[in-house]
C-alpha positions in Angstrom: -52.2 -11.1 -27.0 -52.6 -13.5 -24.1 -49.3 -13.9 -22.4 -46.2 -11.6 -22.0 -42.5 -13.3 -22.1 -39.5 -11.8 -20.6 -36.7 -13.3 -22.4 -33.8 -14.5 -20.4 -30.1 -14.3 -21.5 -27.7 -16.9 -19.9 -24.0 -16.5 -20.6 -21.1 -18.7 -19.8 -17.6 -17.9 -20.3 -14.1 -19.5 -19.1 -12.0 -16.7 -17.9 -8.5 -16.5 -16.5 -7.5 -15.4 -12.6 -6.9 -11.8 -14.5 -10.3 -11.9 -16.0 -9.4 -12.4 -19.7 -10.9 -15.2 -21.6 -8.6 -18.0 -21.7 -8.5 -21.6 -22.6 -10.9 -24.3 -21.1 -9.7 -25.5 -17.8 -9.4 -28.8 -16.4 -12.4 -28.3 -14.5 -14.1 -27.6 -17.8 -12.9 -31.0 -19.2 -14.3 -32.7 -16.1 -17.7 -31.1 -16.7 -17.7 -32.2 -20.6 -16.6 -35.8 -19.5 -19.8 -35.9 -16.9 -22.0 -34.3 -19.4 -21.1 -37.1 -22.0 -21.6 -39.8 -19.3 -25.0 -38.7 -18.5 -26.0 -38.4 -22.2 -25.0 -42.0 -22.6 -27.0 -43.0 -19.9 -30.0 -41.0 -21.1 -29.6 -42.5 -24.4 -29.7 -46.2 -22.7 -32.8 -44.9 -20.9 -34.8 -44.3 -24.0 -33.5 -47.6 -25.8 -35.9 -50.5 -24.9 -33.2 -52.8 -26.4 -29.5 -53.3 -25.5 -27.6 -51.0 -27.6 -24.1 -51.4 -28.8 -21.4 -48.8 -28.3 -20.7 -48.0 -31.8 -24.4 -46.9 -32.3 -24.7 -44.7 -29.0 -21.2 -43.1 -30.1 -23.0 -42.4 -33.5 -26.3 -41.2 -32.3 -24.4 -38.8 -29.6 -21.5 -37.7 -31.8 -18.8 -38.8 -29.2 -15.7 -40.7 -30.3 -16.1 -44.3 -30.2 -13.1 -44.6 -27.9 -14.3 -42.2 -25.6 -17.7 -43.9 -25.6 -15.9 -47.3 -24.6 -14.3 -45.4 -21.7 -17.1 -43.9 -20.3 -19.2 -47.2 -20.5 -16.7 -49.2 -19.0 -16.8 -46.6 -15.9 -20.4 -46.9 -15.7 -20.2 -50.7 -15.6 -17.7 -50.6 -13.1 -19.9 -48.2 -11.1 -22.8 -50.9 -11.3 -25.2 -48.7 -13.6 -24.6 -50.4 -17.0 -24.3 -53.9 -17.8 -23.7 -55.7 -21.1 -26.7 -57.8 -22.3 -26.2 -61.8 -22.0 -26.2 -62.2 -25.8 -24.2 -59.7 -28.1 -22.4 -56.7 -27.7 -25.1 -54.5 -26.6 -25.3 -52.3 -23.5 -28.3 -51.7 -21.1 -28.8 -50.1 -17.7 -28.2 -52.5 -14.9 -31.2 -53.6 -12.4 -29.3 -51.8 -9.8 -29.6 -48.4 -11.4 -33.3 -49.3 -12.2 -33.8 -50.0 -8.6 -32.2 -46.8 -7.3 -34.5 -45.0 -9.8 -37.5 -46.6 -8.6 -36.5 -45.9 -5.3 -36.2 -42.2 -6.0 -39.5 -42.1 -7.9 -41.1 -43.4 -4.5 -40.5 -40.4 -2.6 -42.1 -38.3 -5.3 -45.5 -37.6 -6.6 -45.6 -36.4 -10.5 -48.8 -34.4 -9.5 -46.9 -32.5 -7.2 -44.3 -31.9 -9.7 -46.5 -30.6 -12.4 -48.9 -28.5 -10.2 -46.8 -25.2 -9.9 -47.3 -25.5 -14.1 -50.8 -25.8 -13.8 -51.3 -22.8 -11.2 -48.9 -20.7 -13.9 -50.8 -21.5 -16.9 -54.4 -20.6 -15.0 -53.2 -17.5 -13.6 -51.8 -16.5 -17.0 -54.6 -17.5 -18.8 -57.5 -16.9 -16.5 -59.1 -20.2 -17.2 -59.2 -23.8 -15.6 -56.3 -25.9 -16.3 -56.7 -29.7 -16.2 -54.5 -32.5 -15.9 -55.1 -36.0 -17.7 -53.9 -39.5 -18.6 -55.1 -41.9 -20.6 -56.3 -45.0 -18.7 -57.1 -47.9 -21.2 -58.9 -46.1 -23.8 -60.5 -43.1 -21.6 -59.0 -39.7 -20.4 -59.2 -39.4 -16.6 -59.0 -35.9 -14.8 -56.4 -36.4 -12.2 -55.7 -32.9 -10.9 -57.0 -29.2 -11.8 -56.5 -25.6 -11.1 -59.9 -23.6 -11.3 -60.2 -20.4 -13.3 -59.8 -17.1 -11.0 -62.6 -15.4 -12.8 -66.2 -15.5 -11.3 -67.4 -17.6 -14.2 -65.8 -20.7 -14.9 -65.9 -24.3 -16.1 -67.3 -26.9 -13.3 -65.2 -30.1 -13.5 -64.2 -33.0 -11.0 -61.1 -34.7 -10.6 -61.6 -38.3 -11.4 -63.9 -37.7 -14.3 -63.7 -39.9 -17.3 -64.1 -38.9 -20.8 -63.9 -40.1 -24.3 -60.5 -39.2 -25.8 -61.8 -38.4 -29.6 -63.8 -35.5 -28.4 -61.5 -33.8 -25.7 -58.5 -31.8 -26.0 -56.8 -33.7 -23.6 -57.7 -37.1 -25.5 -56.7 -35.7 -28.7 -53.6 -34.2 -27.7 -52.5 -37.7 -26.2 -53.6 -39.6 -29.4 -51.8 -37.4 -31.4 -48.5 -38.1 -29.7 -49.0 -41.8 -29.4 -47.6 -44.5 -31.9 -49.5 -45.2 -35.0 -50.3 -48.7 -33.7 -52.1 -47.3 -30.6 -54.0 -45.1 -32.6 -55.3 -47.7 -34.8 -56.2 -49.7 -31.8 -58.2 -46.8 -30.3 -60.2 -46.1 -33.7 -61.3 -49.9 -33.3 -62.5 -49.4 -30.1 -64.1 -46.0 -30.6 -66.4 -47.2 -33.6 -67.6 -49.9 -31.4 -68.7 -47.8 -28.6 -72.3 -47.2 -27.8 -74.1 -44.0 -28.8 -73.7 -41.1 -28.0 -69.7 -41.8 -27.5 -69.3 -43.7 -30.7 -66.8 -42.1 -33.3 -68.9 -41.1 -36.1 -66.5 -39.3 -38.4 -62.9 -41.3 -38.5 -61.7 -38.9 -41.3 -62.5 -35.9 -39.3 -60.3 -37.3 -36.2 -57.4 -38.6 -38.3 -57.4 -34.8 -39.7 -57.8 -33.3 -36.3 -54.8 -35.5 -34.9 -52.5 -34.6 -37.7 -53.0 -30.8 -37.3 -52.3 -31.2 -33.5 -49.1 -33.1 -34.5 -48.3 -29.9 -36.9 -48.9 -27.1 -34.6 -48.1 -28.8 -31.2 -51.7 -28.5 -29.6 -55.0 -30.0 -30.1 -58.5 -28.2 -29.8 -62.0 -29.3 -28.3 -64.4 -26.5 -30.0 -67.5 -27.4 -28.1 -66.9 -31.2 -29.1 -67.5 -32.6 -25.4 -69.6 -30.0 -23.9 -71.6 -27.3 -25.4 -70.0 -23.8 -24.8 -66.7 -25.1 -23.7 -63.5 -24.8 -25.6 -60.2 -26.5 -24.5 -56.9 -26.5 -25.7 -54.7 -29.3 -24.9 -51.0 -30.3 -25.0 -49.2 -33.4 -24.4 -46.1 -34.2 -22.0 -43.7 -36.6 -23.3 -41.5 -39.4 -21.7 -38.2 -41.0 -22.5 -38.5 -42.4 -25.8 -41.2 -39.8 -26.9 -44.2 -41.9 -25.6 -46.9 -39.4 -24.1 -47.2 -39.5 -20.4 -50.0 -37.2 -19.6 -51.7 -34.0 -21.0 -52.4 -30.5 -20.0 -55.7 -28.5 -21.0 -56.7 -24.9 -20.9 -60.6 -25.0 -20.7 -63.1 -22.2 -20.5 -66.2 -20.8 -21.5 -66.3 -20.6 -25.5 -67.8 -17.0 -25.2 -64.8 -16.0 -23.4 -62.3 -18.4 -24.4 -62.7 -17.7 -28.2 -60.7 -19.5 -30.8 -58.4 -16.6 -31.1 -57.8 -16.5 -27.5 -57.0 -20.1 -27.5 -54.5 -19.5 -30.4 -52.8 -16.9 -28.4 -52.5 -19.0 -25.2 -51.0 -21.8 -27.2 -47.4 -20.6 -27.3 -47.1 -20.5 -23.5 -48.8 -23.9 -23.1 -46.6 -25.5 -25.8 -43.6 -24.0 -23.7 -44.8 -25.5 -20.6 -45.4 -28.9 -22.3 -41.8 -28.8 -23.6 -40.2 -27.9 -20.5 -42.1 -30.8 -18.6 -41.1 -33.1 -20.9 -37.5 -32.5 -20.8 -38.1 -32.6 -17.1 -39.8 -36.2 -17.2 -36.9 -37.5 -19.8 -38.1 -36.5 -23.1 -35.3 -35.3 -25.6 -35.8 -34.0 -29.2 -34.0 -36.1 -31.9 -30.3 -34.8 -31.9 -29.2 -33.0 -35.1 -26.5 -35.1 -36.9 -23.5 -34.3 -35.5 -20.4 -33.4 -37.6 -18.2 -36.1 -36.2 -21.1 -38.7 -35.9 -20.3 -40.5 -39.3 -16.4 -40.4 -38.5 -17.2 -41.9 -34.8 -19.3 -44.7 -36.5 -16.6 -46.1 -38.5 
């Protein structure tokens, strides 16, 4: 078994001054209101088109009257604006400028590196961070294996996506039209980089979507095996990917499978951090709110 996980239990209760459980306080109501407001902001962040209050209310399961009230508050604050045409709302230029200013002060590699270090320490293998640049995968950071024998690699190295775990993880998370465009490109590459078996690649990408991680079974480099996971952003598009890479004799298929749960947990945590959110389950009051 590759990893040991310690369960963390967190419990929240509302108590009276005497210690007994009591009804929610005014403060709890304020927290709930703030939570709904932030949920609206996140929903607008994920939409590339202006969105109506009715759609927002239905999607989040919030009463439509409450949705209008919170949108009005955000508009008054200058974070949200109504689109020039129609009844849709969108994030304002002021909000986007503030967000960009905040991002300029942070390097995403610095945000991700602690996760690379933790995965390397747990797996005892090299961990890479890669992004798609056009139709190539670029290694932008790595943490070397603590073992005496590891995999040699360089930051800045470029590779063909369809034979790498990083690339396959990113392609598996991409929209269908992006994958189709890549297939056209890969079929036209010169040997030995040309995509030879499109059916096998489609099968690999399907497996990666189903299980949550991709594999490179010595396809890119003989004697090297990799496991890849994609990190998603707002809207579900892949931002970058992580891979655990090791000598195939040590990083066996069984060991890769044992390391996969921790890699997927790390990818999910980073995705949430970078703005991704899973599709919400239909709320009981969503249908009523949409009416």
